[in-house]
C-alpha positions as CSV (number, residue, x, y, z in Angstrom):
1,M,42.0,59.2,33.2
2,L,38.8,59.2,31.3
3,E,36.1,61.0,33.4
4,L,32.8,59.3,32.7
5,K,29.6,61.0,33.8
6,V,26.6,58.7,34.4
7,V,23.0,58.9,35.4
8,L,21.5,55.8,37.0
9,D,17.8,55.1,36.7
10,T,16.0,54.4,40.0
11,N,15.6,50.7,39.1
12,V,19.4,50.3,39.0
13,F,19.7,51.7,42.5
14,I,16.8,49.6,43.9
15,S,18.1,46.4,42.3
16,A,21.6,47.0,43.8
17,L,20.3,47.8,47.2
18,F,18.0,44.8,47.5
19,I,19.7,42.1,45.5
20,F,23.3,42.9,46.5
21,K,24.8,41.1,43.5
22,G,24.5,41.2,39.8
23,N,25.1,44.0,37.3
24,P,23.4,46.8,39.2
25,A,25.4,46.0,42.4
26,K,28.7,46.0,40.3
27,I,27.7,49.4,38.9
28,I,27.2,50.8,42.4
29,D,30.5,49.3,43.5
30,F,32.2,51.0,40.6
31,W,30.6,54.3,41.7
32,M,32.0,53.7,45.2
33,E,35.4,53.1,43.7
34,D,35.2,56.4,41.7
35,K,35.3,54.6,38.3
36,Y,32.7,57.2,37.1
37,S,30.9,60.3,38.4
38,L,27.3,59.9,39.3
39,I,25.0,62.7,38.3
40,L,21.8,63.2,40.2
41,S,18.9,65.6,40.4
42,E,16.6,66.4,43.2
43,F,13.8,64.6,41.3
44,I,15.8,61.4,40.9
45,V,16.8,61.4,44.6
46,E,13.2,62.0,45.6
47,E,12.0,59.0,43.5
48,I,14.8,56.8,44.9
49,I,13.8,57.7,48.5
50,K,10.1,57.2,47.8
51,V,10.7,53.7,46.4
52,L,13.1,52.8,49.3
53,Y,10.5,53.8,51.9
54,K,7.8,51.8,50.0
55,K,10.1,48.8,50.0
56,G,10.6,49.1,53.8
57,L,14.3,50.1,53.9
58,Q,15.2,51.3,57.3
59,V,15.3,55.1,57.7
60,L,18.9,54.9,58.9
61,K,20.0,53.1,55.7
62,I,18.2,55.7,53.6
63,E,19.9,58.5,55.5
64,E,23.3,56.7,54.9
65,L,22.5,56.5,51.2
66,L,21.5,60.2,51.1
67,S,24.7,61.2,52.8
68,L,26.8,59.1,50.4
69,M,24.9,60.6,47.4
70,S,25.6,64.1,48.7
71,Q,29.3,63.4,49.1
72,K,30.0,61.3,46.0
73,S,27.8,62.7,43.3
74,L,27.3,65.8,41.2
75,M,23.9,67.3,41.9
76,V,22.4,69.2,39.0
77,N,19.3,71.4,38.7
78,P,17.9,70.7,35.2
79,K,16.5,73.8,33.6
80,E,15.5,72.3,30.3
81,K,12.2,70.4,30.2
82,I,12.3,67.3,27.9
83,S,9.4,65.3,26.5
84,A,11.2,62.6,24.5
85,V,9.6,59.7,26.5
86,K,6.0,59.8,25.4
87,D,4.9,56.4,27.0
88,D,6.2,57.3,30.5
89,P,6.7,61.0,30.9
90,S,8.2,60.6,34.4
91,D,11.2,59.0,32.8
92,N,12.1,62.3,31.1
93,K,13.7,63.4,34.4
94,F,16.6,61.1,33.7
95,L,17.2,62.7,30.3
96,E,16.9,66.2,31.9
97,C,19.5,65.3,34.5
98,A,21.8,63.8,31.9
99,I,21.6,66.9,29.7
100,S,22.1,69.2,32.6
101,G,25.1,67.3,33.9
102,K,26.6,66.6,30.5
103,A,26.4,62.8,31.1
104,D,28.0,60.3,28.8
105,Y,25.5,57.5,29.8
106,I,22.2,56.8,31.3
107,V,22.0,53.3,32.7
108,S,18.5,51.8,33.0
109,G,16.4,48.7,33.0
110,D,13.4,50.7,31.8
111,R,12.3,49.9,28.2
112,H,10.9,53.4,27.7
113,L,14.3,54.8,28.1
114,L,16.2,51.9,26.5
115,N,14.0,52.2,23.4
116,L,15.6,55.6,22.7
117,K,19.1,54.0,22.6
118,E,20.6,57.5,22.6
119,Y,19.5,61.0,23.3
120,K,21.6,64.0,22.1
121,G,24.8,62.0,22.2
122,I,24.1,60.4,25.6
123,K,24.1,56.6,25.3
124,I,21.2,54.8,27.1
125,L,22.4,51.3,28.1
126,T,21.2,48.4,30.2
127,P,23.4,47.6,33.3
128,K,25.0,44.7,31.4
129,E,25.8,46.9,28.4
130,F,27.2,49.6,30.6
131,L,29.5,47.1,32.3
132,E,30.7,45.9,28.9
133,E,31.3,49.5,27.9
134,I,33.4,50.1,31.1
135,E,35.4,47.0,30.3
136,R,35.9,48.0,26.7
137,L,37.2,51.4,27.9
138,S,39.5,49.6,30.3
139,I,38.1,51.4,33.4
140,A,37.2,48.4,35.5
């Protein structure tokens, strides 16, 4: 089976957790079904937690998500600093994570990342484009 490695932008997680349907939710469902490997870094997890707290998600739910992330994802510790996203340097953490984890894709709704389209062979796609890619690869 094809082993896809994917980095999800924080906005994909947040959309999936608060909207419960749509493309981001399907992407999370595919992760839960082991259709791809999720790659995370400490910086991405910290950002997700910070946003979830701000949005008022219950502490217990956040702890459940953290537990799930630790069990079902590959945590990497990026060594290489990247500065490819000039307009929003905080988005570089997704590129750093993807490079460190040898990701195939970054899935994002952020135009700063999406404008790159690709970085060092890693495709940067919207949730809709990623789902189309999974379908094209006959993974779903």
